[in-house]
C-alpha positions as CSV (number, residue, x, y, z in Angstrom):
1,M,-3.7,-28.4,34.9
2,K,-2.6,-29.6,38.3
3,A,1.1,-28.9,39.1
4,R,3.4,-31.9,39.0
5,G,6.4,-32.3,41.3
6,V,9.8,-33.3,40.1
7,H,12.2,-35.5,42.2
8,L,15.8,-36.1,41.4
9,Q,18.1,-38.8,42.8
10,Y,21.4,-40.5,42.2
11,S,23.0,-43.8,43.1
12,F,26.4,-45.4,43.6
13,E,27.0,-48.4,41.4
14,T,29.9,-50.9,40.8
15,D,30.5,-49.5,37.3
16,G,31.0,-45.9,36.3
17,Q,28.8,-43.8,34.0
18,R,30.1,-41.8,31.1
19,G,28.6,-38.5,30.1
20,A,25.6,-37.0,31.9
21,A,22.7,-39.3,31.0
22,L,19.6,-39.0,33.1
23,H,16.9,-41.7,32.7
24,N,13.3,-41.3,33.5
25,P,10.8,-44.1,32.7
26,L,8.2,-41.8,31.2
27,F,10.6,-40.2,28.7
28,D,12.3,-43.5,27.9
29,L,8.8,-44.7,27.0
30,L,7.8,-41.7,25.0
31,S,11.2,-41.8,23.2
32,A,10.6,-45.4,22.2
33,V,7.1,-44.7,20.8
34,H,8.4,-41.6,19.0
35,E,11.4,-43.5,17.5
36,H,9.7,-46.7,16.5
37,G,6.3,-45.2,15.4
38,S,3.9,-47.4,17.3
39,I,3.3,-49.0,20.8
40,Q,3.9,-52.4,19.4
41,H,7.3,-51.7,18.0
42,A,8.2,-49.6,21.1
43,A,7.3,-52.6,23.3
44,K,9.5,-54.9,21.2
45,A,12.4,-52.4,21.5
46,L,12.0,-52.1,25.3
47,G,11.7,-55.9,25.7
48,A,8.2,-55.7,27.1
49,S,4.7,-56.8,26.0
50,Y,2.2,-54.6,24.2
51,R,-0.2,-54.9,27.2
52,H,2.5,-53.9,29.7
53,I,3.5,-50.7,27.7
54,W,-0.1,-49.8,27.1
55,G,-0.7,-50.1,30.8
56,L,2.3,-47.9,31.6
57,L,1.1,-45.2,29.2
58,K,-2.3,-45.2,30.8
59,R,-0.8,-44.8,34.3
60,W,1.4,-42.0,33.1
61,E,-1.6,-40.2,31.6
62,E,-3.3,-40.3,35.0
63,T,-0.1,-38.9,36.6
64,M,0.3,-36.1,34.0
65,G,-3.4,-35.3,33.6
66,E,-3.1,-35.2,29.8
67,P,-3.4,-37.8,27.1
68,L,-0.1,-39.1,25.8
69,V,-1.1,-41.3,22.8
70,T,-3.8,-41.2,20.2
71,W,-4.9,-43.4,17.4
72,S,-7.5,-43.7,14.7
73,Q,-9.1,-46.8,13.2
74,G,-6.6,-49.0,11.4
75,Q,-3.6,-46.7,12.4
76,P,-0.9,-47.3,14.9
77,A,-1.0,-45.3,18.1
78,R,1.1,-42.1,18.1
79,L,2.2,-39.5,20.6
80,T,-0.2,-36.7,21.1
81,P,1.0,-33.1,20.4
82,F,1.3,-32.6,24.2
83,A,3.5,-35.7,24.6
84,D,5.6,-34.7,21.6
85,R,6.1,-31.2,23.0
86,L,6.9,-32.6,26.4
87,L,9.5,-35.0,25.0
88,W,11.3,-32.3,23.2
89,A,11.1,-29.8,26.0
90,E,12.6,-32.4,28.4
91,K,15.4,-33.2,25.9
92,R,16.3,-29.6,25.5
93,A,16.3,-28.9,29.3
94,R,18.4,-32.0,29.9
95,T,20.8,-31.0,27.2
96,R,21.2,-27.5,28.6
97,L,22.0,-29.0,32.0
98,T,24.5,-31.6,30.7
99,P,27.6,-29.6,31.6
100,H,26.3,-29.0,35.1
101,I,25.2,-32.6,35.6
102,E,28.7,-33.8,34.4
103,A,30.3,-31.4,36.9
104,L,28.1,-32.6,39.8
105,R,28.8,-36.3,38.9
106,A,32.5,-35.5,38.8
107,E,32.4,-33.8,42.2
108,L,30.6,-36.8,43.7
109,E,33.1,-39.1,42.2
110,R,35.9,-37.0,43.7
111,V,34.3,-37.2,47.1
112,L,34.0,-40.9,46.8
113,A,37.6,-41.3,45.5
114,E,39.0,-39.2,48.4
115,A,37.1,-41.3,50.9
116,L,38.4,-44.5,49.4
117,D,41.9,-43.4,48.4
118,G,43.4,-40.1,49.4
119,S,46.4,-40.5,47.1
120,Q,44.6,-39.6,43.9
121,H,45.6,-36.2,42.4
122,V,42.8,-33.7,41.9
123,L,42.9,-31.1,39.2
124,T,40.2,-28.4,38.8
125,I,39.7,-27.2,35.2
126,F,37.3,-24.4,34.1
127,A,36.9,-24.9,30.4
128,S,34.8,-23.9,27.4
129,H,32.2,-26.5,26.5
130,D,33.7,-29.4,24.6
131,L,32.6,-33.0,24.0
132,A,36.2,-34.4,24.2
133,L,37.0,-33.1,27.7
134,P,34.8,-35.7,29.5
135,L,36.8,-38.3,27.6
136,L,40.0,-36.7,28.8
137,R,38.6,-36.8,32.4
138,D,37.8,-40.5,32.0
139,L,41.3,-41.2,30.6
140,G,43.0,-39.4,33.4
141,H,41.0,-41.2,36.0
142,Q,41.4,-44.7,34.5
143,Q,45.0,-44.7,33.4
144,H,46.8,-41.9,35.3
145,G,45.3,-41.7,38.8
146,L,44.1,-38.2,38.1
147,H,40.7,-36.9,39.0
148,I,39.7,-33.9,36.8
149,E,37.1,-31.7,38.4
150,L,35.7,-30.3,35.1
151,R,33.6,-27.1,35.2
152,F,32.2,-25.9,31.9
153,A,32.1,-22.1,31.3
154,G,32.6,-19.8,28.3
155,S,36.2,-19.3,27.1
156,V,36.4,-15.8,28.7
157,D,34.8,-17.0,31.9
158,A,37.2,-19.9,32.1
159,L,40.2,-17.6,31.7
160,R,38.8,-15.3,34.3
161,A,38.5,-18.2,36.7
162,L,42.2,-19.0,36.2
163,A,43.1,-15.3,36.8
164,Q,41.0,-15.4,40.0
165,G,42.7,-18.5,41.3
166,R,39.5,-20.6,41.1
167,C,41.3,-23.3,39.0
168,L,44.7,-24.5,38.2
169,V,44.0,-25.0,34.5
170,A,41.6,-23.4,32.0
171,G,40.4,-24.4,28.6
172,F,39.6,-22.1,25.7
173,H,39.5,-22.3,21.9
174,V,40.6,-19.9,19.1
175,P,41.0,-20.3,15.4
176,P,44.5,-19.7,13.9
177,L,43.7,-16.1,12.6
178,R,47.1,-14.9,11.5
179,G,45.7,-11.6,10.4
180,G,44.6,-10.7,13.9
181,S,41.1,-10.4,15.5
182,A,39.8,-7.4,17.3
183,Q,37.1,-9.6,18.9
184,F,39.3,-12.3,20.3
185,A,42.1,-9.9,21.3
186,G,39.7,-7.6,23.0
187,A,38.2,-10.4,25.1
188,M,41.2,-12.5,25.8
189,K,44.3,-10.3,25.7
190,P,43.8,-8.9,29.2
191,L,43.6,-12.5,30.6
192,L,46.7,-14.0,28.9
193,K,50.1,-12.6,29.7
194,P,53.4,-13.6,28.0
195,G,55.9,-15.1,30.5
196,L,53.1,-15.7,33.1
197,H,51.0,-18.2,31.2
198,K,51.8,-21.3,29.2
199,L,49.6,-23.2,26.8
200,I,49.2,-27.0,26.6
201,G,48.2,-28.4,23.3
202,C,45.0,-30.3,23.4
203,L,43.0,-30.8,20.1
204,R,41.7,-29.3,16.9
205,R,38.0,-29.4,16.0
206,N,35.7,-28.2,13.2
207,Q,33.3,-25.3,13.9
208,G,30.5,-24.5,11.6
209,L,26.7,-24.1,11.2
210,M,24.2,-26.7,12.3
211,V,21.0,-27.0,10.2
212,R,18.1,-29.3,10.1
213,P,18.4,-32.6,8.1
214,G,18.5,-31.9,4.4
215,N,19.2,-28.2,4.9
216,P,15.7,-27.1,3.9
217,L,16.6,-23.4,3.8
218,R,19.7,-24.1,1.7
219,V,22.1,-22.3,4.0
220,R,25.6,-22.3,2.6
221,G,27.3,-19.9,4.9
222,L,27.0,-16.8,7.0
223,P,25.9,-14.4,4.2
224,D,22.7,-16.5,3.8
225,L,21.7,-15.7,7.4
226,A,21.2,-12.1,6.6
227,L,19.0,-12.8,3.6
228,P,15.3,-14.0,3.3
229,A,15.6,-17.8,3.4
230,G,12.2,-19.2,4.3
231,P,9.3,-20.0,1.9
232,D,7.5,-17.0,3.3
233,G,10.5,-14.7,2.7
234,S,11.6,-14.6,6.3
235,A,15.2,-15.0,7.4
236,A,16.4,-18.2,9.0
237,R,16.1,-18.2,12.8
238,F,19.5,-18.2,14.4
239,V,20.2,-19.8,17.8
240,N,23.3,-18.2,19.1
241,R,25.8,-18.9,22.0
242,Q,26.1,-16.8,25.1
243,S,28.3,-13.7,25.3
244,G,31.8,-14.6,26.4
245,S,31.8,-18.0,24.8
246,G,34.5,-18.7,22.3
247,T,31.9,-19.7,19.7
248,R,30.1,-16.4,20.1
249,L,33.5,-14.6,19.7
250,L,34.0,-16.6,16.6
251,M,30.6,-15.7,15.1
252,D,31.3,-12.0,16.0
253,H,34.7,-12.2,14.2
254,L,33.4,-14.0,11.1
255,L,30.5,-11.7,10.6
256,A,32.8,-8.6,11.0
257,E,35.3,-10.2,8.6
258,Q,32.5,-10.6,6.0
259,G,31.0,-7.2,6.6
260,I,27.7,-8.6,7.9
261,D,25.7,-6.6,10.5
262,P,24.8,-9.0,13.4
263,A,21.5,-7.1,13.7
264,S,20.5,-8.4,10.3
265,V,20.7,-12.0,11.5
266,R,17.3,-13.0,12.9
267,G,17.7,-14.1,16.6
268,Y,21.4,-13.2,16.9
269,F,20.8,-11.4,20.2
270,D,17.9,-13.5,21.4
271,A,17.8,-16.2,24.1
272,P,21.3,-17.7,23.7
273,E,22.3,-21.3,24.7
274,D,25.2,-22.3,26.9
275,S,26.6,-25.3,25.0
276,H,27.0,-26.8,21.5
277,L,24.6,-29.6,22.4
278,A,21.9,-27.1,23.6
279,V,22.1,-25.2,20.3
280,A,21.9,-28.5,18.4
281,A,18.8,-29.5,20.5
282,A,17.2,-26.2,19.8
283,V,17.7,-26.7,16.0
284,A,16.6,-30.3,16.1
285,S,13.4,-29.5,18.0
286,G,12.4,-26.7,15.5
287,V,13.0,-23.8,17.9
288,G,15.5,-22.5,15.4
289,D,16.7,-23.1,11.9
290,V,20.5,-22.7,12.2
291,G,23.1,-22.3,15.0
292,P,26.8,-22.4,15.4
293,G,28.6,-25.4,16.9
294,I,31.0,-28.2,16.5
295,E,30.5,-31.0,14.0
296,A,30.2,-33.7,16.7
297,A,27.3,-31.9,18.3
298,A,25.5,-31.7,14.9
299,R,26.0,-35.4,14.2
300,Q,24.8,-36.3,17.7
301,F,21.4,-34.8,17.0
302,G,21.2,-36.0,13.3
303,L,21.7,-32.5,11.9
304,D,23.5,-31.4,8.8
305,F,26.8,-29.5,9.3
306,I,28.3,-26.7,7.2
307,P,32.0,-26.3,8.1
308,L,33.3,-22.8,8.5
309,I,36.7,-23.1,10.2
310,A,39.0,-25.4,12.1
311,E,40.1,-24.1,15.5
312,D,42.5,-25.1,18.2
313,Y,41.5,-26.0,21.7
314,Y,44.1,-25.1,24.3
315,L,44.6,-25.7,28.0
316,V,46.4,-22.9,29.8
317,C,48.0,-22.6,33.3
318,L,50.5,-20.4,35.1
319,K,54.1,-21.1,34.1
320,D,54.9,-22.2,37.7
321,A,51.9,-24.7,37.6
322,L,53.7,-26.8,35.0
323,D,55.6,-28.5,37.8
324,H,52.4,-29.4,39.7
325,P,52.0,-33.3,39.9
326,A,48.4,-33.0,38.6
327,V,49.5,-31.0,35.6
328,H,52.2,-33.6,34.9
329,K,49.6,-36.3,34.9
330,L,47.3,-34.2,32.6
331,R,50.1,-33.9,30.0
332,Q,50.8,-37.6,30.3
333,A,47.2,-38.3,29.5
334,L,47.3,-36.0,26.5
335,E,50.5,-37.5,25.2
336,S,49.4,-41.1,25.5
337,P,48.2,-43.1,22.5
338,A,44.8,-43.4,24.2
339,W,44.0,-39.7,23.6
340,P,44.0,-39.8,19.8
341,A,42.1,-43.1,20.0
342,A,39.4,-41.4,22.1
343,L,39.2,-38.4,19.7
344,S,38.7,-40.7,16.8
345,A,35.2,-41.4,18.1
346,L,34.2,-37.7,17.7
347,P,33.5,-36.4,14.1
348,G,35.5,-33.4,13.3
349,Y,38.1,-33.9,16.0
350,A,41.9,-34.5,15.8
351,P,44.8,-34.3,18.2
352,A,47.0,-31.2,17.8
353,R,50.3,-31.0,19.6
354,S,48.6,-32.7,22.5
355,G,50.4,-32.4,25.8
356,E,53.1,-30.1,24.3
357,V,53.9,-26.9,26.3
358,L,53.5,-23.9,24.0
359,S,54.3,-20.2,24.4
360,L,51.5,-17.7,23.7
361,I,53.5,-16.0,20.9
362,Q,54.3,-19.3,19.1
363,A,50.8,-20.7,19.4
364,L,48.8,-17.6,18.9
365,P,50.5,-15.7,16.0
366,W,47.4,-13.6,15.4
367,W,47.8,-11.9,18.8
368,H,48.6,-8.3,18.9
369,Y,50.8,-7.0,21.7
370,R,51.4,-3.4,22.7
371,V,55.1,-4.1,23.4
372,P,57.4,-4.8,20.4
373,R,57.1,-8.4,19.1
374,H,60.8,-9.3,19.9
375,A,60.3,-8.1,23.5
376,A,57.1,-10.1,23.9
377,E,58.8,-13.2,22.5
378,A,61.7,-12.9,24.9
379,Q,59.3,-12.4,27.8
380,D,57.1,-15.3,26.7
381,L,60.0,-17.7,26.2
382,G,61.6,-16.8,29.5
């Protein structure tokens, strides 16, 4: 098959774009045929004639060098196996790149904003992947004159970026594990210091397992992942998150808590994904059977969701940075009525002490410190 080149471009428009949507006429067309089940219905949905859509498909077949639609006598035209694989592969690739596309768009918006108005405050945040943070970025820009340069990374990598001075604020998530956690403490304790760092409340969200519609393997919880679940006696294929992400730490913790060997979970150490949406896309496309993630990501891909635990998402900065004008504006955005309204659009999300400054000891009671607790509290509250 002859190689095909890929060209990317962007444009400046009078209205803004939310999220990281990328549109390509070929995949818009294939999606319409896949969703509506025939060229005729796809043409109606796209506001075009059957002849026009048929002509486009034929031209795209010439470009791609492969047939895209097939039909039999008396049956509507359908996507070929090649077109179906291409559609899902593109969707998974685009989903994987969503955090990076959002970061690029935010950076270009910052460049444009600085050229038009140098008075806008800019705040760089490295944060664990989350679907609400782009909404916070939009809120800060629209109502508080704050441009948030959002860079998604795993929770540990985000905290490391803060420690290295690559950002003013970092975002990470932890469940309220009052009994302690060797996994979370081992990864985050070296990067969070009482008296040096302060937390800013942000939100609470539901974490769980994402499975295909109808839950065909009847997964009820983590113990089922270590047992034969498929009709052929094989275990469910697990699509995991990358090492250093808060969700991976959560899975490590929950498996250890329930006495489950991660090696018994099929795919636990294989080809991880970098975001909740990428895991959801992998499960929806049939690459895997189950994966960890937030409820909102599961619903976005039409997946069933098995809740495991509610967790808190925090923003963190150095204590001295609380007086920075950009951090003031960030807290104003979190404390505004518009923030709970924005979260209401995301399943499994709720505000949680949003905008409130919190000490590490008070907010993370499951943390274990080497110094006596009363000494750590005095240091943290100082």
